[in-house]
C-alpha positions, 0 to 999 in steps of 0.5 A: 500500500502506498502509505507504507511503501512511501510513494505518497511521501513528498520526500520520496522516502517510505517506511522501508530503506534499502539495505547497505550491502557494505555494512550488512553481511546478507549471508549471515544469520540475523540475531535474535535482537534483530528479529525482535526489531523486525517483528515490532516494525512489521506490527507497527506497519500493520497498525499504520495501514489499519489507521490509514484505511480507517480514516479513509473509510470514515471520509468515504462514509461521509461522502456516501451519505452526502451522495445519497442525500443529494441523489448523486450516482457515483462510479469509481473507474479503475484500470491500468494506464492506457486501458481507455477510461477517459475515452469511455467517459468522453463517449459516455458523456456524449451519449447521455449528457442530454438525459441528466447532468454529468460531472467528472473527477480526474485522478492523475499523478501529473497534468490536466490532459484528461480533465481537458478532454472531459471539459471539451464535451461540455461536462465539468471536470476537476483534476486531482494531481496526486504527485507520487501517490498512486490512488485517489482517497476519500478525503480528496474526493470530498473536497473535489466534490465541493469545489466542483459543486456537483449538482444534485440528481446527477451522475459523477464519474471518478476516474482513478489513477491508472493502477490495478493495486492500491485503488482496490483498497480505498473506498471513495464513497462510490456506488460501484467500482468499475474495472476497465481492462483492454484486450491489449493488456493480457487476459490473465490480469484478473488473476494477477491483480485479483484484489481489484477484480474482487472489489469491482462490481463490473468489468469492462473488456475494452477495445474489442475491435482490436481482438483480431490483432492481439493474443487475448482469450475473452472466455479465459479472461471472463473465467479468471474474473469469475474465479476471483469474483463470481458475482462480477458483471462483464461487458465487452465493448469498444469505446472508440468504434462504439461496438456494444457501447449501448450495453454500458450506457443501459447498465449505467442508466439502470443502476442510476435508477436503482440507486436514485429512483425517486428524484433523478429524471432521465429523459427518454 
C-alpha cells in the first residue's frame, strides 16, 4: 500500500530503506535482537495501514451519505494506464449528457490532459494531481466534490489513477467500482491483480475491435474474473468504434435508477 511503501511521501522516502550491502553481511544469520526489531516494525506497519484505511473509510462514509442525500450516482473507474477510461467517459458523456447532468473527477499523478478532454464535451471536470501517490482517497474526493459543486440528481464519474493495486483498497464513497481492462493488456490480469477484480462490481473488456490483432482469450479472461469474483458483471465493448457501447450506457442508466429512483429524471 502506498502509505507504507512511501510513494505518497513528498520526500520520496517510505517506511522501508534499502539495505547497505557494505555494512550488512546478507549471508549471515540475523540475531535474535534483530528479529525482535523486525517483528515490532512489521506490527507497527500493520497498525499504520489499519489507521490509514480507517480514516479513509470514515471520509468515504461521509461522502456516501452526502451522495445519497443529494441523489448523486457515483462510479469509481479503475484500470491500468492506457486501458481507455477517459475515452469511455468522453463517449459516455456524449451519449447521455442530454438525459441528466454529468460531472467528472480526474485522478492523475501529473497534468490536466484528461480533465481537458472531459471539459471539451461540455461536462465539468476537476483534476486531482496526486504527485507520487498512486490512488485517489476519500478525503480528496470530498473536497473535489465541493469545489466542483456537483449538482444534485446527477451522475459523477471518478476516474482513478491508472493502477490495478492500491485503488482496490480505498473506498471513495462510490456506488460501484468499475474495472476497465483492454484486450491489449493480457487476459490473465484478473488473476494477477485479483484484489481489484474482487472489489469491482463490473468489468469492462475494452477495445474489442482490436481482438483480431492481439493474443487475448475473452472466455479465459471472463473465467479468471469469475474465479476471483463470481458475482462480477462483464461487458465487452469498444469505446472508440462504439461496438456494444449501448450495453454500458443501459447498465449505467439502470443502476442510476436503482440507486436514485425517486428524484433523478432521465429523459427518454
